[in-house]
C-alpha positions as CSV (number, residue, x, y, z in Angstrom):
1,X,-38.8,31.6,-6.1
2,X,-39.5,29.7,-9.3
3,X,-43.3,30.4,-9.2
4,X,-44.8,31.8,-12.3
5,X,-46.2,35.5,-12.3
6,X,-49.7,35.5,-11.6
7,X,-51.8,35.7,-14.8
8,X,-53.7,38.8,-14.7
9,X,-56.5,39.2,-17.3
10,X,-57.3,42.8,-17.8
11,X,-60.9,43.8,-18.1
12,X,-62.2,40.7,-16.3
13,X,-65.4,41.4,-14.5
14,X,-65.5,41.1,-10.7
15,X,-68.6,39.0,-11.0
16,X,-70.9,37.8,-13.7
17,X,-74.4,39.7,-14.0
18,X,-77.3,38.0,-12.5
19,X,-79.5,36.2,-14.8
20,X,-82.0,38.3,-16.6
21,X,-79.9,41.3,-16.6
22,X,-79.9,44.1,-19.1
23,X,-78.3,44.2,-22.4
24,X,-76.3,47.2,-21.6
25,X,-75.0,45.3,-18.7
26,X,-74.2,42.4,-21.0
27,X,-72.3,44.9,-23.4
28,X,-70.4,46.2,-20.5
29,X,-69.6,42.5,-19.5
30,X,-68.4,41.9,-23.1
31,X,-66.2,45.1,-23.0
32,X,-64.6,43.6,-19.9
33,X,-63.8,40.1,-21.6
34,X,-60.4,40.2,-23.2
35,X,-60.2,39.6,-26.8
36,X,-58.4,36.5,-28.4
37,X,-55.5,38.8,-29.4
38,X,-55.1,40.2,-25.8
39,X,-55.3,36.6,-24.6
40,X,-52.6,35.5,-27.1
41,X,-50.4,38.5,-26.1
42,X,-50.9,37.7,-22.4
43,X,-50.2,33.9,-23.1
44,X,-47.0,34.9,-25.0
45,X,-45.9,37.3,-22.4
46,X,-46.6,34.6,-19.7
47,X,-44.8,32.0,-21.8
48,X,-41.9,34.3,-22.3
49,X,-41.7,34.9,-18.6
50,X,-41.9,31.2,-17.7
51,X,-39.1,30.4,-20.4
52,X,-37.0,33.3,-18.8
53,X,-37.5,32.0,-15.4
54,X,-36.8,28.4,-16.7
55,X,-33.8,29.5,-18.2
56,X,-32.6,31.4,-15.1
57,X,-33.4,28.4,-12.9
58,X,-31.5,26.2,-15.3
59,X,-28.6,28.6,-15.3
60,X,-28.7,28.6,-11.6
61,X,-28.7,24.8,-11.3
62,X,-26.0,24.4,-13.9
63,X,-24.0,27.0,-12.0
64,X,-24.6,25.3,-8.7
65,X,-23.7,22.0,-10.4
66,X,-20.3,23.2,-11.6
67,X,-19.6,25.0,-8.3
68,X,-20.3,21.6,-6.4
69,X,-18.2,19.8,-9.0
70,X,-15.4,22.2,-8.4
71,X,-15.8,21.8,-4.7
72,X,-15.9,18.0,-5.0
73,X,-12.6,18.1,-7.3
74,X,-10.9,20.4,-4.8
75,X,-12.0,18.1,-1.9
76,X,-10.7,15.0,-3.8
77,X,-7.5,16.8,-4.6
78,X,-7.0,17.7,-0.9
79,X,-7.7,14.1,0.0
80,X,-5.2,12.9,-2.7
81,X,-2.5,15.4,-1.5
82,X,-3.1,14.4,2.1
83,X,-3.0,10.8,1.2
84,X,0.2,11.3,-0.8
85,X,1.7,13.2,2.1
86,X,0.7,10.4,4.4
87,X,2.2,7.9,2.0
88,X,5.4,9.9,1.6
89,X,5.6,10.2,5.4
90,X,5.2,6.4,5.9
91,X,7.6,5.8,3.1
92,X,10.2,8.1,4.8
93,X,9.6,6.4,8.2
94,X,10.0,2.9,6.8
95,X,13.1,3.9,5.0
96,X,14.5,5.5,8.3
97,X,13.5,2.2,10.1
98,X,15.3,0.2,7.5
99,X,18.4,2.3,7.5
100,X,18.4,2.0,11.1
101,X,18.1,-1.7,11.1
102,X,20.7,-2.1,8.4
103,X,23.1,0.3,10.2
104,X,22.7,-1.9,13.4
105,X,23.3,-5.0,11.2
106,X,26.4,-3.4,9.7
107,X,27.7,-2.4,13.0
108,X,27.2,-6.0,14.3
109,X,28.9,-7.3,11.1
110,X,31.9,-4.8,11.4
111,X,32.2,-5.9,15.2
112,X,32.2,-9.7,14.3
113,X,34.7,-9.0,11.4
114,X,37.1,-7.0,13.9
115,X,36.7,-10.0,16.3
116,X,37.5,-12.6,13.6
117,X,40.5,-10.4,12.4
118,X,41.8,-10.2,15.9
119,X,41.5,-14.0,16.5
120,X,43.1,-14.5,13.0
121,X,46.0,-12.1,13.9
122,X,46.4,-13.9,17.2
123,X,46.4,-17.3,15.5
124,X,49.0,-15.9,12.9
125,X,51.1,-14.5,15.6
126,X,51.1,-17.7,17.5
127,X,51.8,-19.7,14.3
128,X,54.6,-17.2,13.3
129,X,56.2,-17.6,16.8
130,X,55.7,-21.4,16.7
131,X,57.5,-21.4,13.2
132,X,60.3,-19.3,14.6
133,X,60.7,-21.5,17.5
134,X,60.8,-24.6,15.4
135,X,63.1,-23.0,12.9
136,X,65.5,-22.0,15.7
137,X,65.2,-25.5,17.1
138,X,65.9,-27.0,13.5
139,X,68.9,-24.7,13.0
140,X,70.1,-25.7,16.5
141,X,69.6,-29.3,15.6
142,X,71.5,-28.8,12.3
143,X,74.5,-27.0,14.1
144,X,74.5,-29.8,16.8
145,X,74.5,-32.4,13.9
146,X,77.3,-30.5,12.1
147,X,79.5,-30.3,15.2
148,X,78.8,-33.9,16.0
149,X,79.6,-34.9,12.5
150,X,82.7,-32.8,12.6
151,X,83.6,-34.4,15.9
152,X,83.0,-37.8,14.6
153,X,84.8,-37.1,11.3
154,X,87.8,-35.6,13.3
155,X,87.7,-38.6,15.7
156,X,87.7,-41.1,12.7
157,X,90.4,-39.1,11.2
158,X,92.5,-39.3,14.4
159,X,91.6,-43.0,14.8
160,X,92.8,-43.7,11.2
161,X,96.0,-41.8,11.8
162,X,96.5,-43.6,15.0
163,X,95.9,-47.0,13.3
164,X,98.1,-46.0,10.4
165,X,101.0,-45.2,12.9
166,X,100.5,-48.3,14.7
167,X,100.5,-50.3,11.5
168,X,103.5,-48.7,10.3
169,X,105.2,-49.1,13.7
170,X,104.5,-52.8,13.7
171,X,105.7,-53.2,10.1
172,X,109.1,-51.4,10.7
173,X,112.0,-53.7,11.8
174,X,113.0,-51.8,14.8
175,X,109.4,-52.0,16.0
176,X,109.4,-55.7,15.4
177,X,112.5,-56.0,17.4
178,X,111.1,-54.1,20.2
179,X,107.9,-56.0,19.9
180,X,110.0,-59.3,20.4
181,X,112.2,-57.9,22.9
182,X,109.2,-57.0,25.0
183,X,108.0,-60.4,25.1
């Protein structure tokens, strides 16, 4: 494919004449030998053909190089895209796992908070009931105290009134006479 074209020398003799041949034969051989101009023209044509083949081979190699570079770039881009897709897929999977785990924790936290609220409400209800009972007992004790105080005050008032009547009865003359008569 890259070989140079065969160099053909025009007028080359098929064989050299044997020693001691005739001058005519030597003249005929001389006619068959190419001249320096012919050799230079053939050399120039051969060099031009070699240069053309070299340029074609070089262009083909450069074309192949660029084609392979494009293929390598495309392959690398496909690998990058595939890796990017895998990375995004892994990211989404990890985000889903994280969301699931956090949602589970959130549900547990909400359940715990509801239980604490329930316990708090029960304690608050028990304390409120206890407060109301104590308040009712205190009000009852206050009323009992007021009734007892009123009873005591009334009894004291009656006692004072009774003693005043007794004292006034003893200090009156008729009461004194009665008191003496009774002795």
